[in-house]
N, CA and C atoms of all chains as a GROMACS GRO file, in nm:
protein
  558
    1MET      N    1  12.099  11.474 -10.241
    1MET     CA    2  12.154  11.561 -10.344
    1MET      C    3  12.292  11.510 -10.385
    2ILE      N    4  12.331  11.545 -10.505
    2ILE     CA    5  12.461  11.500 -10.554
    2ILE      C    6  12.540  11.620 -10.606
    3LEU      N    7  12.670  11.599 -10.618
    3LEU     CA    8  12.754  11.702 -10.677
    3LEU      C    9  12.778  11.667 -10.824
    4GLY      N   10  12.773  11.769 -10.908
    4GLY     CA   11  12.797  11.748 -11.050
    4GLY      C   12  12.875  11.864 -11.107
    5ARG      N   13  12.926  11.843 -11.229
    5ARG     CA   14  12.994  11.953 -11.298
    5ARG      C   15  12.928  11.970 -11.434
    6ILE      N   16  12.892  12.094 -11.465
    6ILE     CA   17  12.822  12.121 -11.591
    6ILE      C   18  12.919  12.106 -11.708
    7THR      N   19  12.888  12.011 -11.796
    7THR     CA   20  12.979  11.985 -11.909
    7THR      C   21  12.909  12.004 -12.044
    8GLY      N   22  12.784  12.047 -12.042
    8GLY     CA   23  12.715  12.065 -12.171
    8GLY      C   24  12.571  12.103 -12.151
    9ASN      N   25  12.500  12.113 -12.263
    9ASN     CA   26  12.357  12.138 -12.251
    9ASN      C   27  12.281  12.063 -12.360
   10VAL      N   28  12.152  12.055 -12.339
   10VAL     CA   29  12.064  11.984 -12.432
   10VAL      C   30  11.961  12.082 -12.484
   11VAL      N   31  11.947  12.089 -12.616
   11VAL     CA   32  11.849  12.178 -12.676
   11VAL      C   33  11.729  12.096 -12.722
   12SER      N   34  11.611  12.141 -12.683
   12SER     CA   35  11.489  12.067 -12.716
   12SER      C   36  11.377  12.167 -12.744
   13THR      N   37  11.306  12.148 -12.855
   13THR     CA   38  11.193  12.237 -12.880
   13THR      C   39  11.059  12.168 -12.859
   14ILE      N   40  11.057  12.036 -12.879
   14ILE     CA   41  10.932  11.962 -12.856
   14ILE      C   42  10.950  11.884 -12.727
   15HIS      N   43  10.870  11.920 -12.626
   15HIS     CA   44  10.888  11.859 -12.496
   15HIS      C   45  10.765  11.880 -12.410
   16HIS      N   46  10.768  11.821 -12.294
   16HIS     CA   47  10.661  11.840 -12.196
   16HIS      C   48  10.653  11.989 -12.160
   17PRO      N   49  10.533  12.044 -12.137
   17PRO     CA   50  10.519  12.187 -12.108
   17PRO      C   51  10.605  12.236 -11.992
   18VAL      N   52  10.638  12.150 -11.899
   18VAL     CA   53  10.716  12.195 -11.783
   18VAL      C   54  10.858  12.238 -11.823
   19VAL      N   55  10.904  12.194 -11.939
   19VAL     CA   56  11.040  12.230 -11.983
   19VAL      C   57  11.041  12.368 -12.051
   20ASN      N   58  10.923  12.420 -12.085
   20ASN     CA   59  10.915  12.549 -12.155
   20ASN      C   60  10.996  12.657 -12.083
   21GLY      N   61  11.087  12.721 -12.156
   21GLY     CA   62  11.162  12.834 -12.100
   21GLY      C   63  11.268  12.796 -12.000
   22ARG      N   64  11.292  12.666 -11.983
   22ARG     CA   65  11.393  12.625 -11.886
   22ARG      C   66  11.510  12.560 -11.957
   23LYS      N   67  11.625  12.571 -11.895
   23LYS     CA   68  11.747  12.519 -11.955
   23LYS      C   69  11.775  12.378 -11.904
   24LEU      N   70  11.815  12.291 -11.997
   24LEU     CA   71  11.855  12.155 -11.958
   24LEU      C   72  12.006  12.146 -11.965
   25LEU      N   73  12.066  12.109 -11.855
   25LEU     CA   74  12.212  12.104 -11.848
   25LEU      C   75  12.259  11.960 -11.839
   26LEU      N   76  12.371  11.933 -11.904
   26LEU     CA   77  12.437  11.803 -11.892
   26LEU      C   78  12.540  11.815 -11.780
   27ALA      N   79  12.534  11.726 -11.684
   27ALA     CA   80  12.630  11.732 -11.574
   27ALA      C   81  12.695  11.596 -11.553
   28ASP      N   82  12.826  11.599 -11.533
   28ASP     CA   83  12.898  11.479 -11.490
   28ASP      C   84  12.875  11.462 -11.341
   29ARG      N   85  12.854  11.340 -11.298
   29ARG     CA   86  12.852  11.315 -11.153
   29ARG      C   87  12.994  11.312 -11.102
   30LEU      N   88  13.015  11.361 -10.982
   30LEU     CA   89  13.151  11.371 -10.928
   30LEU      C   90  13.170  11.274 -10.812
   31ASP      N   91  13.294  11.221 -10.803
   31ASP     CA   92  13.326  11.134 -10.690
   31ASP      C   93  13.382  11.217 -10.576
   32GLN      N   94  13.433  11.149 -10.472
   32GLN     CA   95  13.478  11.222 -10.353
   32GLN      C   96  13.601  11.308 -10.379
   33ASN      N   97  13.670  11.283 -10.490
   33ASN     CA   98  13.785  11.367 -10.522
   33ASN      C   99  13.752  11.476 -10.623
   34GLY      N  100  13.624  11.486 -10.654
   34GLY     CA  101  13.582  11.589 -10.749
   34GLY      C  102  13.605  11.549 -10.893
   35LYS      N  103  13.634  11.421 -10.915
   35LYS     CA  104  13.657  11.373 -11.052
   35LYS      C  105  13.528  11.310 -11.107
   36PRO      N  106  13.506  11.315 -11.239
   36PRO     CA  107  13.384  11.253 -11.294
   36PRO      C  108  13.382  11.102 -11.270
   37THR      N  109  13.266  11.051 -11.234
   37THR     CA  110  13.254  10.907 -11.210
   37THR      C  111  13.232  10.831 -11.341
   38GLY      N  112  13.197  10.904 -11.447
   38GLY     CA  113  13.163  10.838 -11.573
   38GLY      C  114  13.014  10.845 -11.600
   39ALA      N  115  12.935  10.863 -11.494
   39ALA     CA  116  12.790  10.875 -11.512
   39ALA      C  117  12.754  11.022 -11.536
   40TYR      N  118  12.644  11.046 -11.605
   40TYR     CA  119  12.600  11.183 -11.628
   40TYR      C  120  12.452  11.194 -11.594
   41ILE      N  121  12.404  11.316 -11.598
   41ILE     CA  122  12.264  11.339 -11.567
   41ILE      C  123  12.219  11.463 -11.644
   42ILE      N  124  12.095  11.464 -11.689
   42ILE     CA  125  12.039  11.586 -11.748
   42ILE      C  126  11.954  11.651 -11.640
   43ALA      N  127  11.994  11.771 -11.600
   43ALA     CA  128  11.923  11.838 -11.490
   43ALA      C  129  11.867  11.971 -11.539
   44MET      N  130  11.752  12.008 -11.480
   44MET     CA  131  11.689  12.134 -11.517
   44MET      C  132  11.749  12.246 -11.433
   45ASP      N  133  11.786  12.355 -11.501
   45ASP     CA  134  11.853  12.464 -11.430
   45ASP      C  135  11.751  12.556 -11.364
   46MET      N  136  11.769  12.582 -11.234
   46MET     CA  137  11.679  12.673 -11.163
   46MET      C  138  11.751  12.799 -11.116
   47ILE      N  139  11.883  12.805 -11.132
   47ILE     CA  140  11.955  12.916 -11.072
   47ILE      C  141  12.054  12.983 -11.164
   48GLY      N  142  12.060  12.944 -11.290
   48GLY     CA  143  12.153  13.008 -11.382
   48GLY      C  144  12.294  12.954 -11.374
   49ALA      N  145  12.307  12.824 -11.356
   49ALA     CA  146  12.441  12.763 -11.354
   49ALA      C  147  12.498  12.761 -11.495
   50GLY      N  148  12.630  12.774 -11.504
   50GLY     CA  149  12.694  12.780 -11.636
   50GLY      C  150  12.800  12.675 -11.653
   51LYS      N  151  12.866  12.681 -11.769
   51LYS     CA  152  12.959  12.574 -11.805
   51LYS      C  153  13.077  12.565 -11.709
   52GLY      N  154  13.113  12.441 -11.679
   52GLY     CA  155  13.229  12.415 -11.595
   52GLY      C  156  13.204  12.431 -11.446
   53GLU      N  157  13.086  12.479 -11.409
   53GLU     CA  158  13.062  12.502 -11.267
   53GLU      C  159  13.028  12.372 -11.194
   54THR      N  160  13.074  12.364 -11.070
   54THR     CA  161  13.034  12.254 -10.984
   54THR      C  162  12.900  12.291 -10.921
   55VAL      N  163  12.806  12.201 -10.930
   55VAL     CA  164  12.670  12.234 -10.885
   55VAL      C  165  12.615  12.128 -10.791
   56LEU      N  166  12.515  12.169 -10.718
   56LEU     CA  167  12.441  12.080 -10.631
   56LEU      C  168  12.314  12.041 -10.707
   57ILE      N  169  12.295  11.912 -10.726
   57ILE     CA  170  12.180  11.865 -10.802
   57ILE      C  171  12.088  11.785 -10.711
   58LEU      N  172  11.964  11.828 -10.707
   58LEU     CA  173  11.863  11.751 -10.635
   58LEU      C  174  11.813  11.643 -10.730
   59ASP      N  175  11.830  11.517 -10.690
   59ASP     CA  176  11.795  11.407 -10.779
   59ASP      C  177  11.684  11.324 -10.716
   60GLU      N  178  11.572  11.389 -10.698
   60GLU     CA  179  11.458  11.323 -10.633
   60GLU      C  180  11.331  11.392 -10.679
   61GLY      N  181  11.233  11.314 -10.717
   61GLY     CA  182  11.116  11.368 -10.784
   61GLY      C  183  11.028  11.461 -10.704
   62SER      N  184  10.993  11.424 -10.579
   62SER     CA  185  10.894  11.508 -10.511
   62SER      C  186  10.955  11.641 -10.470
   63GLY      N  187  11.083  11.641 -10.436
   63GLY     CA  188  11.152  11.767 -10.409
   63GLY      C  189  11.158  11.854 -10.534
   64ALA      N  190  11.185  11.790 -10.647
   64ALA     CA  191  11.192  11.864 -10.774
   64ALA      C  192  11.057  11.926 -10.806
   65ARG      N  193  10.951  11.853 -10.784
   65ARG     CA  194  10.816  11.906 -10.812
   65ARG      C  195  10.782  12.022 -10.719
   66GLN      N  196  10.833  12.013 -10.597
   66GLN     CA  197  10.811  12.123 -10.502
   66GLN      C  198  10.883  12.249 -10.551
   67ILE      N  199  11.006  12.234 -10.598
   67ILE     CA  200  11.081  12.350 -10.646
   67ILE      C  201  11.017  12.408 -10.772
   68LEU      N  202  10.968  12.321 -10.860
   68LEU     CA  203  10.904  12.367 -10.984
   68LEU      C  204  10.763  12.416 -10.958
   69ASP      N  205  10.711  12.390 -10.838
   69ASP     CA  206  10.576  12.427 -10.800
   69ASP      C  207  10.474  12.370 -10.900
   70ASP      N  208  10.492  12.243 -10.934
   70ASP     CA  209  10.405  12.176 -11.030
   70ASP      C  210  10.395  12.030 -10.990
   71ALA      N  211  10.279  11.991 -10.938
   71ALA     CA  212  10.262  11.857 -10.883
   71ALA      C  213  10.266  11.749 -10.990
   72SER      N  214  10.258  11.790 -11.119
   72SER     CA  215  10.257  11.688 -11.224
   72SER      C  216  10.380  11.698 -11.313
   73ALA      N  217  10.488  11.759 -11.265
   73ALA     CA  218  10.608  11.775 -11.348
   73ALA      C  219  10.687  11.644 -11.355
   74PRO      N  220  10.711  11.593 -11.476
   74PRO     CA  221  10.788  11.468 -11.488
   74PRO      C  222  10.938  11.495 -11.483
   75VAL      N  223  10.984  11.552 -11.376
   75VAL     CA  224  11.124  11.593 -11.364
   75VAL      C  225  11.179  11.538 -11.234
   76ARG      N  226  11.299  11.484 -11.239
   76ARG     CA  227  11.359  11.432 -11.117
   76ARG      C  228  11.483  11.509 -11.075
   77SER      N  229  11.555  11.566 -11.174
   77SER     CA  230  11.683  11.626 -11.142
   77SER      C  231  11.680  11.776 -11.168
   78VAL      N  232  11.706  11.855 -11.065
   78VAL     CA  233  11.714  11.999 -11.084
   78VAL      C  234  11.842  12.051 -11.018
   79VAL      N  235  11.902  12.151 -11.085
   79VAL     CA  236  12.020  12.215 -11.028
   79VAL      C  237  11.970  12.316 -10.926
   80VAL      N  238  12.008  12.296 -10.800
   80VAL     CA  239  11.954  12.381 -10.693
   80VAL      C  240  12.062  12.469 -10.628
   81GLY      N  241  12.188  12.451 -10.667
   81GLY     CA  242  12.291  12.534 -10.607
   81GLY      C  243  12.419  12.531 -10.687
   82ILE      N  244  12.497  12.638 -10.673
   82ILE     CA  245  12.629  12.642 -10.733
   82ILE      C  246  12.729  12.632 -10.619
   83VAL      N  247  12.825  12.540 -10.634
   83VAL     CA  248  12.916  12.510 -10.525
   83VAL      C  249  13.045  12.589 -10.541
   84ASP      N  250  13.085  12.654 -10.434
   84ASP     CA  251  13.210  12.730 -10.433
   84ASP      C  252  13.326  12.636 -10.407
   85GLU      N  253  13.310  12.554 -10.306
   85GLU     CA  254  13.422  12.474 -10.259
   85GLU      C  255  13.366  12.354 -10.183
   86VAL      N  256  13.431  12.240 -10.200
   86VAL     CA  257  13.397  12.123 -10.119
   86VAL      C  258  13.521  12.085 -10.042
   87GLU      N  259  13.506  12.082  -9.912
   87GLU     CA  260  13.622  12.049  -9.829
   87GLU      C  261  13.610  11.904  -9.788
   88LEU      N  262  13.716  11.829  -9.814
   88LEU     CA  263  13.715  11.687  -9.780
   88LEU      C  264  13.781  11.670  -9.644
   89GLY      N  265  13.704  11.617  -9.549
   89GLY     CA  266  13.759  11.599  -9.415
   89GLY      C  267  13.862  11.487  -9.410
   90SER      N  268  13.941  11.485  -9.305
   90SER     CA  269  14.044  11.382  -9.297
   90SER      C  270  14.003  11.271  -9.201
   91GLY      N  271  13.877  11.272  -9.154
   91GLY     CA  272  13.830  11.176  -9.055
   91GLY      C  273  13.803  11.038  -9.108
   92MET      N  274  11.705  11.277 -11.576
   92MET     CA  275  11.675  11.252 -11.717
   92MET      C  276  11.801  11.206 -11.788
   93LEU      N  277  11.786  11.119 -11.886
   93LEU     CA  278  11.899  11.067 -11.961
   93LEU      C  279  11.866  11.071 -12.110
   94LEU      N  280  11.969  11.061 -12.191
   94LEU     CA  281  11.949  11.062 -12.336
   94LEU      C  282  11.918  10.921 -12.386
   95GLY      N  283  11.849  10.914 -12.499
   95GLY     CA  284  11.822  10.786 -12.562
   95GLY      C  285  11.793  10.806 -12.709
   96ARG      N  286  11.803  10.698 -12.785
   96ARG     CA  287  11.766  10.705 -12.926
   96ARG      C  288  11.653  10.605 -12.950
   97VAL      N  289  11.550  10.649 -13.016
   97VAL     CA  290  11.438  10.559 -13.048
   97VAL      C  291  11.487  10.462 -13.155
   98ILE      N  292  11.479  10.332 -13.125
   98ILE     CA  293  11.525  10.233 -13.222
   98ILE      C  294  11.410  10.151 -13.279
   99GLY      N  295  11.290  10.172 -13.229
   99GLY     CA  296  11.179  10.098 -13.285
   99GLY      C  297  11.047  10.132 -13.219
  100THR      N  298  10.942  10.082 -13.279
  100THR     CA  299  10.808  10.104 -13.227
  100THR      C  300  10.756   9.971 -13.174
  101VAL      N  301  10.691   9.974 -13.061
  101VAL     CA  302  10.636   9.852 -13.004
  101VAL      C  303  10.486   9.848 -13.032
  102VAL      N  304  10.443   9.743 -13.099
  102VAL     CA  305  10.300   9.728 -13.131
  102VAL      C  306  10.245   9.613 -13.048
  103PRO      N  307  10.172   9.643 -12.942
  103PRO     CA  308  10.124   9.537 -12.854
  103PRO      C  309  10.000   9.467 -12.912
  104ALA      N  310   9.990   9.338 -12.886
  104ALA     CA  311   9.871   9.264 -12.929
  104ALA      C  312   9.762   9.274 -12.822
  105ALA      N  313   9.804   9.283 -12.698
  105ALA     CA  314   9.709   9.298 -12.588
  105ALA      C  315   9.776   9.379 -12.480
  106LEU      N  316   9.700   9.466 -12.414
  106LEU     CA  317   9.757   9.552 -12.311
  106LEU      C  318   9.655   9.568 -12.199
  107VAL      N  319   9.704   9.595 -12.079
  107VAL     CA  320   9.611   9.631 -11.972
  107VAL      C  321   9.538   9.759 -12.014
  108ASP      N  322   9.417   9.777 -11.965
  108ASP     CA  323   9.334   9.891 -12.008
  108ASP      C  324   9.404  10.025 -11.986
  109GLU      N  325   9.476  10.035 -11.874
  109GLU     CA  326   9.538  10.163 -11.837
  109GLU      C  327   9.642  10.210 -11.940
  110LEU      N  328   9.696  10.115 -12.018
  110LEU     CA  329   9.802  10.150 -12.113
  110LEU      C  330   9.752  10.158 -12.257
  111SER      N  331   9.621  10.143 -12.276
  111SER     CA  332   9.571  10.124 -12.412
  111SER      C  333   9.594  10.246 -12.502
  112ALA      N  334   9.603  10.367 -12.443
  112ALA     CA  335   9.619  10.486 -12.527
  112ALA      C  336   9.763  10.536 -12.529
  113THR      N  337   9.857  10.452 -12.485
  113THR     CA  338   9.994  10.498 -12.467
  113THR      C  339  10.084  10.449 -12.579
  114PRO      N  340  10.145  10.541 -12.656
  114PRO     CA  341  10.240  10.496 -12.758
  114PRO      C  342  10.367  10.442 -12.692
  115LEU      N  343  10.412  10.328 -12.736
  115LEU     CA  344  10.529  10.264 -12.676
  115LEU      C  345  10.643  10.256 -12.777
  116LEU      N  346  10.759  10.303 -12.737
  116LEU     CA  347  10.874  10.303 -12.826
  116LEU      C  348  10.990  10.229 -12.762
  117TRP      N  349  11.070  10.166 -12.847
  117TRP     CA  350  11.188  10.095 -12.800
  117TRP      C  351  11.304  10.193 -12.804
  118VAL      N  352  11.372  10.208 -12.693
  118VAL     CA  353  11.473  10.313 -12.679
  118VAL      C  354  11.607  10.256 -12.634
  119GLN      N  355  11.712  10.296 -12.704
  119GLN     CA  356  11.848  10.262 -12.662
  119GLN      C  357  11.904  10.378 -12.580
  120PRO      N  358  11.934  10.358 -12.452
  120PRO     CA  359  11.995  10.466 -12.374
  120PRO      C  360  12.131  10.506 -12.431
  121LEU      N  361  12.164  10.635 -12.422
  121LEU     CA  362  12.288  10.687 -12.477
  121LEU      C  363  12.370  10.754 -12.367
  122ASN      N  364  12.503  10.758 -12.391
  122ASN     CA  365  12.585  10.840 -12.302
  122ASN      C  366  12.582  10.984 -12.354
  123LYS      N  367  12.658  11.073 -12.292
  123LYS     CA  368  12.643  11.214 -12.330
  123LYS      C  369  12.709  11.245 -12.464
  124GLN      N  370  12.789  11.151 -12.515
  124GLN     CA  371  12.840  11.166 -12.652
  124GLN      C  372  12.743  11.105 -12.754
  125CYS      N  373  12.626  11.065 -12.706
  125CYS     CA  374  12.522  11.004 -12.789
  125CYS      C  375  12.564  10.868 -12.846
  126LYS      N  376  12.647  10.798 -12.772
  126LYS     CA  377  12.683  10.660 -12.807
  126LYS      C  378  12.601  10.565 -12.718
  127PRO      N  379  12.561  10.448 -12.773
  127PRO     CA  380  12.480  10.355 -12.694
  127PRO      C  381  12.546  10.319 -12.561
  128ASP      N  382  12.466  10.312 -12.457
  128ASP     CA  383  12.517  10.286 -12.324
  128ASP      C  384  12.407  10.214 -12.245
  129GLY      N  385  12.424  10.083 -12.230
  129GLY     CA  386  12.324  10.007 -12.153
  129GLY      C  387  12.226   9.935 -12.243
  130ASP      N  388  12.130   9.872 -12.179
  130ASP     CA  389  12.036   9.786 -12.250
  130ASP      C  390  11.912   9.864 -12.294
  131PRO      N  391  11.856   9.828 -12.411
  131PRO     CA  392  11.735   9.897 -12.458
  131PRO      C  393  11.618   9.879 -12.361
  132LEU      N  394  11.528   9.975 -12.362
  132LEU     CA  395  11.410   9.967 -12.278
  132LEU      C  396  11.290  10.022 -12.356
  133VAL      N  397  11.172   9.993 -12.306
  133VAL     CA  398  11.051  10.043 -12.371
  133VAL      C  399  11.001  10.165 -12.295
  134CYS      N  400  10.987  10.275 -12.367
  134CYS     CA  401  10.939  10.399 -12.306
  134CYS      C  402  10.801  10.433 -12.359
  135ALA      N  403  10.717  10.485 -12.273
  135ALA     CA  404  10.593  10.550 -12.319
  135ALA      C  405  10.632  10.686 -12.375
  136ASP      N  406  10.568  10.726 -12.484
  136ASP     CA  407  10.607  10.852 -12.548
  136ASP      C  408  10.515  10.965 -12.503
  137GLY      N  409  10.564  11.045 -12.408
  137GLY     CA  410  10.485  11.157 -12.357
  137GLY      C  411  10.465  11.267 -12.460
  138THR      N  412  10.556  11.278 -12.557
  138THR     CA  413  10.544  11.383 -12.659
  138THR      C  414  10.449  11.342 -12.772
  139ARG      N  415  10.434  11.213 -12.790
  139ARG     CA  416  10.357  11.153 -12.901
  139ARG      C  417  10.410  11.196 -13.037
  140MET      N  418  10.537  11.236 -13.041
  140MET     CA  419  10.593  11.281 -13.167
  140MET      C  420  10.726  11.215 -13.198
  141ALA      N  421  10.774  11.129 -13.112
  141ALA     CA  422  10.903  11.066 -13.137
  141ALA      C  423  10.887  10.949 -13.233
  142GLY      N  424  10.994  10.920 -13.306
  142GLY     CA  425  10.991  10.807 -13.399
  142GLY      C  426  11.131  10.750 -13.411
  143PRO      N  427  11.144  10.636 -13.479
  143PRO     CA  428  11.274  10.571 -13.491
  143PRO      C  429  11.382  10.666 -13.544
  144GLY      N  430  11.501  10.662 -13.482
  144GLY     CA  431  11.612  10.747 -13.520
  144GLY      C  432  11.623  10.873 -13.437
  145GLN      N  433  11.513  10.913 -13.376
  145GLN     CA  434  11.509  11.038 -13.299
  145GLN      C  435  11.586  11.024 -13.168
  146ILE      N  436  11.664  11.127 -13.134
  146ILE     CA  437  11.726  11.132 -13.002
  146ILE      C  438  11.629  11.203 -12.908
  147ILE      N  439  11.614  11.146 -12.791
  147ILE     CA  440  11.513  11.195 -12.696
  147ILE      C  441  11.576  11.200 -12.557
  148TYR      N  442  11.506  11.259 -12.461
  148TYR     CA  443  11.545  11.237 -12.322
  148TYR      C  444  11.427  11.180 -12.248
  149TRP      N  445  11.458  11.097 -12.150
  149TRP     CA  446  11.354  11.018 -12.085
  149TRP      C  447  11.374  11.018 -11.933
  150VAL      N  448  11.266  10.992 -11.863
  150VAL     CA  449  11.273  10.977 -11.718
  150VAL      C  450  11.222  10.839 -11.680
  151ALA      N  451  11.260  10.797 -11.560
  151ALA     CA  452  11.216  10.667 -11.511
  151ALA      C  453  11.127  10.683 -11.388
  152SER      N  454  11.076  10.574 -11.344
  152SER     CA  455  10.999  10.558 -11.220
  152SER      C  456  10.876  10.651 -11.211
  153ARG      N  457  10.852  10.706 -11.095
  153ARG     CA  458  10.725  10.779 -11.075
  153ARG      C  459  10.713  10.898 -11.168
  154GLU      N  460  10.825  10.961 -11.199
  154GLU     CA  461  10.822  11.077 -11.286
  154GLU      C  462  10.773  11.038 -11.426
  155ALA      N  463  10.802  10.915 -11.466
  155ALA     CA  464  10.755  10.868 -11.597
  155ALA      C  465  10.603  10.868 -11.603
  156ALA      N  466  10.541  10.830 -11.491
  156ALA     CA  467  10.395  10.824 -11.488
  156ALA      C  468  10.333  10.963 -11.503
  157LEU      N  469  10.414  11.069 -11.478
  157LEU     CA  470  10.362  11.205 -11.486
  157LEU      C  471  10.382  11.267 -11.624
  158ALA      N  472  10.460  11.200 -11.708
  158ALA     CA  473  10.497  11.260 -11.837
  158ALA      C  474  10.385  11.251 -11.940
  159LEU      N  475  10.287  11.168 -11.913
  159LEU     CA  476  10.183  11.146 -12.014
  159LEU      C  477  10.057  11.225 -11.984
  160ASP      N  478   9.976  11.238 -12.086
  160ASP     CA  479   9.849  11.307 -12.073
  160ASP      C  480   9.739  11.213 -12.121
  161PRO      N  481   9.646  11.165 -12.040
  161PRO     CA  482   9.631  11.193 -11.897
  161PRO      C  483   9.746  11.135 -11.815
  162TRP      N  484   9.776  11.201 -11.704
  162TRP     CA  485   9.889  11.154 -11.627
  162TRP      C  486   9.850  11.046 -11.528
  163PHE      N  487   9.952  10.987 -11.474
  163PHE     CA  488   9.945  10.874 -11.382
  163PHE      C  489   9.899  10.746 -11.447
  164VAL      N  490   9.953  10.718 -11.563
  164VAL     CA  491   9.937  10.585 -11.620
  164VAL      C  492  10.050  10.498 -11.568
  165PRO      N  493  10.028  10.366 -11.561
  165PRO     CA  494  10.129  10.278 -11.502
  165PRO      C  495  10.244  10.247 -11.597
  166VAL      N  496  10.339  10.339 -11.608
  166VAL     CA  497  10.458  10.314 -11.688
  166VAL      C  498  10.581  10.340 -11.601
  167ASP      N  499  10.694  10.282 -11.640
  167ASP     CA  500  10.816  10.304 -11.561
  167ASP      C  501  10.923  10.385 -11.633
  168ASP      N  502  10.910  10.401 -11.765
  168ASP     CA  503  11.003  10.487 -11.838
  168ASP      C  504  10.922  10.568 -11.939
  169ALA      N  505  10.950  10.697 -11.950
  169ALA     CA  506  10.873  10.778 -12.044
  169ALA      C  507  10.960  10.886 -12.107
  170ILE      N  508  10.929  10.916 -12.234
  170ILE     CA  509  10.998  11.020 -12.308
  170ILE      C  510  10.938  11.155 -12.271
  171VAL      N  511  11.023  11.251 -12.232
  171VAL     CA  512  10.976  11.383 -12.191
  171VAL      C  513  10.991  11.484 -12.305
  172GLY      N  514  11.096  11.467 -12.386
  172GLY     CA  515  11.117  11.564 -12.494
  172GLY      C  516  11.206  11.509 -12.603
  173LEU      N  517  11.199  11.577 -12.719
  173LEU     CA  518  11.284  11.541 -12.832
  173LEU      C  519  11.408  11.631 -12.830
  174VAL      N  520  11.522  11.574 -12.862
  174VAL     CA  521  11.647  11.649 -12.857
  174VAL      C  522  11.680  11.704 -12.996
  175ASP      N  523  11.703  11.836 -13.003
  175ASP     CA  524  11.749  11.897 -13.127
  175ASP      C  525  11.900  11.889 -13.135
  176ASN      N  526  11.965  11.912 -13.021
  176ASN     CA  527  12.110  11.921 -13.021
  176ASN      C  528  12.163  11.892 -12.881
  177VAL      N  529  12.271  11.814 -12.875
  177VAL     CA  530  12.343  11.794 -12.749
  177VAL      C  531  12.477  11.863 -12.764
  178HIS      N  532  12.503  11.960 -12.678
  178HIS     CA  533  12.630  12.031 -12.687
  178HIS      C  534  12.717  11.994 -12.568
  179ASN      N  535  12.830  11.927 -12.597
  179ASN     CA  536  12.928  11.900 -12.492
  179ASN      C  537  13.037  12.005 -12.504
  180TYR      N  538  13.061  12.079 -12.396
  180TYR     CA  539  13.166  12.180 -12.400
  180TYR      C  540  13.301  12.114 -12.421
  181THR      N  541  13.388  12.179 -12.497
  181THR     CA  542  13.523  12.126 -12.516
  181THR      C  543  13.605  12.152 -12.389
  182LYS      N  544  13.719  12.084 -12.381
  182LYS     CA  545  13.805  12.100 -12.265
  182LYS      C  546  13.846  12.247 -12.249
  183GLU      N  547  13.872  12.312 -12.362
  183GLU     CA  548  13.914  12.452 -12.357
  183GLU      C  549  13.801  12.539 -12.303
  184GLU      N  550  13.678  12.508 -12.345
  184GLU     CA  551  13.563  12.587 -12.299
  184GLU      C  552  13.543  12.571 -12.148
  185LEU      N  553  13.575  12.452 -12.097
  185LEU     CA  554  13.550  12.425 -11.956
  185LEU      C  555  13.658  12.485 -11.866
  186ASP      N  556  13.778  12.502 -11.919
  186ASP     CA  557  13.888  12.553 -11.836
  186ASP      C  558  13.883  12.705 -11.820
   0.00000   0.00000   0.00000
């Protein structure tokens, strides 16, 4: 899983049936200091994450299909958690 | 999933049987500001409705093979949907 920050959304009306009724969020990938790395990802929202929130993104296909409960879903990235705080250890 | 813009149609002269019913489009990957980012690639069109100029989102690897109907064709990149609008929140909206 990766940490991301929601910075936008994508609107789509013509798409694979698995996207029906689901929100697509644009997220910046975050580095160890919580800053954007420059890379982004379009992730499907499963928990109602909103703008500016730091989120936990599952970026793996079979886990995503398990969460969507659809063995044929062409989806790899899903938002699976909203992060309150990330503590960086000093070790 | 990532954004891309369809920049052309690929018309094959010969294809393996498994790909014979698959529309193939040439896609330029985009960053989230919809500016070109990276090298073009050929995507199978799971929507069968994309065309040149259209902004789309696409998946790679095994998930691409699931985007088509019938599914599990041997492709490595596939278009999942057409994009109507990409909204990037402003700095003020995010703060």
